[in-house]
Phi, psi and omega in degrees: 000313181302316181301318182296321179296319180298324181290327179295312181296322180297319181296313181299321181297313186294322180294319179296313181300318177299320179296319179292329178292319178295327181282344180109128182297348181293338180299328182247358173081012184250144170062010178289139182298133183294122182293151180281083185300314178306313180295313184298318182291325181295320182295317181291324185278342182297119184284149173287324185255123180263119183281359179224064177296147184261002176202156179207151172233153182236137171239156178152216186234211188296328180298314182287343174270002180068030181302133177063012179278339183239325179211160185295137175048041183220145172289150175215074186294343178294345176251012179303135177301335187271311188230003184300158181249355185294141176288339179297329190253316190059068182300169175308314182296320178297315183292326182273321189253342190092153187300315184295310182290332177303320182294334185264328191237029171221145187223138183246109182250016178288151182229133176299133181088359183291147173243175184303328178298336181275344189290326177305315176299315177302315182295326177296320174298318179296316182299329179298339178274349178057048182290156174276345181216137172241135176253139181233125172220104187202158180126339181294321182284342173289329177273324181278083180242176182299322178223155177302325181293345182266000176302146181297128179302147182303315181299323178292318177302314179299314179299321183290318177292321173300321178294321182295316179294322177296323182294324175294308186296336175304323185242337182229078185294339185246004175289138185272153183230133174250127182243120177268144178290159175285132182304161177279096189294327179294320172301315180300322181290320188289330178280312186294334185282000175273359179244117184300316178300320181299318181295332175288323177294319181303330183293345181286351179115022175278120180039066183299327182298331180258321193260351181296149183044057190304331183264001180283114180249016180291170186301316181297316179292323175297318177296318177304311181297320179300322181292317179298314177300318178295324180290326179295314184298319179297318179299317181293330174294320179298311180302318178295316186289318182295312184300321181300338181278353180245119189290347175250032176234136172237124172271148185281005175077015183087012186296321180291316174306318181284342185291133186268084175300124173261183185295332176294335183266002182250146173305132176273012172263317181232359174051045177211305178286158175297140171280183176300325176293317175301316178300318178302319182295318174301319174300321181293316180300314182298319179298317182298313184297315185287327183265001179292152183299329181214172180301150177278134177251000000 
């Protein structure tokens, strides 16, 4: 009888062990596979935003081409805030990559006169370089039309910027994007109109919706300029909202719009576009935004 009881207890022990094994060893805390703690921590710690990208491409308009910064009515990409190599500016590329690497690993696809509708094509060219960062500065020419009524509608501007971002994301889902706000065109008018030479250059067709009849302060002219300014503010709201939907996009928080360009920061050829000094200020704003610990709000 005693032997039979011993055998019964032995069988029950075996069955119990089998049952616990089938249910999973975690139930008793023994023999469970050790989690890959190092891998889990690395995954959690990996930042979405890289503050030290190793290459960049720029898309945009005349500001990014350095227009009128070196000679009248001419591009001067060597002083571009984004990709220039001039020691006068210390462009974003130079600040991020160093002067030697900036010449090899940054590309400027901006075009003078470009509007937001032109940026999807520019972005496709930029994406072909597979940069780690793309800078975007556009919208001034959407507001700078022959007449205020010809400005790009806000909904169209939004659709075009969304298409620009989609063009990048189709091939480069992890490339970062820095988006600069549209400058305060009305402030540029108020600064530039103090110079007679600049006003003569404006008559050649620089931003007529804001700059034409620069000394006209009558109600109609004031209303026209206010409409342009309101459209610029609407464009900046679009840039902020679309960028916010992409976790690898940073908007400058309106820093370029808010920057108070003085006469030293304006081209002494047209008193509207940034001078080399103005380009340096734009580079500094971009660098602060990109290297900040978190997004600018």
